[in-house]
C-alpha positions as CSV (number, residue, x, y, z in Angstrom):
1,X,80.6,100.4,106.8
2,X,79.3,97.3,105.1
3,X,79.7,97.4,101.2
4,X,75.8,97.0,100.8
5,X,75.5,100.6,102.2
6,X,76.7,102.2,99.3
7,X,73.7,101.0,97.3
8,X,71.0,103.2,97.8
9,X,68.6,102.3,95.0
10,X,67.7,99.2,93.3
11,X,69.6,99.0,90.1
12,X,66.5,97.2,88.5
13,X,63.1,99.5,88.9
14,X,65.7,102.7,90.4
15,X,63.2,102.1,94.0
16,X,65.3,103.9,97.2
17,X,63.1,100.8,99.1
18,X,66.4,99.0,98.6
19,X,67.1,97.2,102.4
20,X,69.2,94.9,103.8
21,X,67.9,91.1,103.2
22,X,70.6,89.6,105.2
23,X,74.5,89.9,105.4
24,X,75.1,90.1,101.9
25,X,72.4,90.8,99.8
26,X,69.8,93.9,99.5
27,X,66.4,93.2,98.4
28,X,63.9,95.5,96.5
29,X,60.3,96.1,98.3
30,X,58.8,97.4,95.0
31,X,60.0,94.7,92.0
32,X,61.5,92.0,94.4
33,X,65.0,92.4,93.2
34,X,67.3,91.0,95.4
35,X,71.5,91.7,94.8
36,X,73.9,89.3,96.5
37,X,77.3,91.0,97.0
38,X,79.9,88.0,96.2
39,X,83.4,88.7,96.2
40,X,85.0,89.5,93.1
41,X,88.2,87.4,92.0
42,X,91.5,88.3,91.8
43,X,95.0,86.4,91.3
44,X,98.1,86.5,92.9
45,X,101.7,85.2,91.6
46,X,104.1,83.8,93.3
47,X,106.9,83.3,90.7
48,X,110.5,81.8,91.5
49,X,113.8,82.2,89.5
50,X,116.6,79.8,88.8
51,X,118.3,81.1,91.9
52,X,115.5,80.9,94.4
53,X,114.3,84.2,94.4
54,X,110.9,85.5,94.8
55,X,109.4,88.1,92.2
56,X,108.1,91.2,94.0
57,X,106.7,94.7,92.8
58,X,106.2,97.7,94.4
59,X,102.5,99.3,94.0
60,X,102.4,102.3,92.2
61,X,99.1,103.5,92.9
62,X,96.7,103.2,96.1
63,X,95.6,101.6,98.0
64,X,99.4,100.5,100.0
65,X,101.0,102.9,97.4
66,X,104.7,102.1,97.7
67,X,104.2,99.1,99.8
68,X,105.6,95.7,98.1
69,X,103.5,93.4,96.3
70,X,103.2,90.3,94.2
71,X,102.0,90.8,90.5
72,X,98.5,90.1,90.1
73,X,94.6,91.9,90.3
74,X,91.4,91.3,89.6
75,X,90.1,88.6,86.5
76,X,88.2,90.0,84.2
77,X,84.5,88.8,82.9
78,X,84.5,85.5,81.1
79,X,88.1,84.6,82.0
80,X,89.6,81.9,83.9
81,X,91.3,82.4,87.1
82,X,94.8,80.8,85.2
83,X,94.2,83.3,82.3
84,X,93.7,86.1,84.8
85,X,97.2,85.9,86.5
86,X,99.2,85.2,83.4
87,X,97.3,88.5,81.9
88,X,98.2,90.3,85.1
89,X,101.9,89.0,85.3
90,X,102.0,90.4,81.7
91,X,100.6,93.6,82.3
92,X,102.7,94.9,85.6
93,X,106.0,93.0,84.7
94,X,106.1,91.6,81.0
95,X,106.7,88.1,81.6
96,X,104.8,85.6,80.0
97,X,103.5,83.2,82.0
98,X,104.0,79.4,81.1
99,X,102.6,77.3,83.7
100,X,100.3,77.7,86.7
101,X,99.7,75.6,89.6
102,X,97.1,77.0,92.0
103,X,98.0,76.5,95.9
104,X,95.1,78.4,98.0
105,X,92.8,81.0,98.4
106,X,92.3,84.1,101.0
107,X,89.2,86.5,101.4
108,X,89.9,90.3,101.2
109,X,88.5,93.8,101.3
110,X,90.5,95.8,98.9
111,X,89.7,99.6,98.6
112,X,88.9,100.7,95.7
113,X,87.5,103.9,94.5
114,X,86.5,104.4,98.3
115,X,84.3,101.5,98.4
116,X,85.6,98.1,100.3
117,X,85.4,95.6,97.4
118,X,85.5,92.0,98.8
119,X,87.6,89.2,97.1
120,X,88.3,86.1,96.8
121,X,92.3,86.1,96.6
122,X,93.5,83.0,94.2
123,X,97.2,82.7,95.2
124,X,99.2,80.6,92.4
125,X,103.0,79.1,91.6
126,X,103.8,80.7,88.3
127,X,106.6,79.9,85.9
128,X,107.5,82.4,83.5
129,X,111.0,81.5,80.8
130,X,114.4,81.0,82.4
131,X,116.1,84.0,82.5
132,X,113.4,86.1,82.0
133,X,113.7,89.7,83.5
134,X,110.9,91.7,84.6
135,X,110.1,95.5,83.4
136,X,107.7,97.3,85.6
137,X,104.2,98.6,83.8
138,X,100.3,99.2,85.0
139,X,100.0,99.0,88.5
140,X,103.8,98.2,89.3
141,X,106.4,100.9,90.0
142,X,109.3,98.5,90.0
143,X,110.1,94.6,90.0
144,X,112.5,93.0,91.7
145,X,113.6,89.8,92.6
146,X,114.1,88.9,96.7
147,X,115.9,85.7,97.8
148,X,114.1,84.4,100.8
149,X,115.9,85.2,103.6
150,X,115.6,88.9,102.7
151,X,111.4,88.2,102.6
152,X,109.9,90.6,105.0
153,X,105.9,89.7,104.5
154,X,105.1,93.4,107.4
155,X,106.5,95.1,104.2
156,X,103.5,93.8,102.1
157,X,100.7,96.4,101.9
158,X,97.6,94.1,101.2
159,X,96.6,92.2,103.9
160,X,95.9,89.2,101.8
161,X,99.3,89.0,100.3
162,X,100.9,89.5,103.1
163,X,99.2,86.6,105.0
164,X,99.7,84.7,101.8
165,X,103.8,85.5,101.4
166,X,104.0,84.1,104.9
167,X,101.9,80.9,104.4
168,X,104.2,80.6,101.1
169,X,107.2,80.9,102.5
170,X,106.4,78.5,105.6
171,X,105.2,75.9,103.3
172,X,107.6,76.2,100.5
173,X,111.4,75.4,99.6
174,X,111.8,78.3,97.1
């Protein structure tokens, strides 16, 4: 199912004459409004400690509850990606990001409330205070450090995070 199929009426005038315009938009035949379904911004944090271990979380909620994840989530309106990744790290781990560096992005579809949301996942390498210990909160059931040799990308439940971890491990020296 295409995400636009869930929108049955024009959000401006309420008309049922709201039809596919092209692969990423719908157009209202009555008022002319065109709605574009663009990806939502989301962030993902790679945090490596002094021993070279990567901070990993276990998902507390669906989608992919119980699988491995990295701290991150949707950016808020009016927030930069750097502010978003710092906020999400704080919310999920209690750690304060002192520096973040953009690495790469990957497209994704995130199932939210039964609807596939297209996202653009922005991956960052983040620094936190040396010796800082995470505590799970919000969407994280637990947080722990994994040494590179113990990381198994197939255990990460979200496709873009799994691909991001594979890419990070290939290109980075943890």
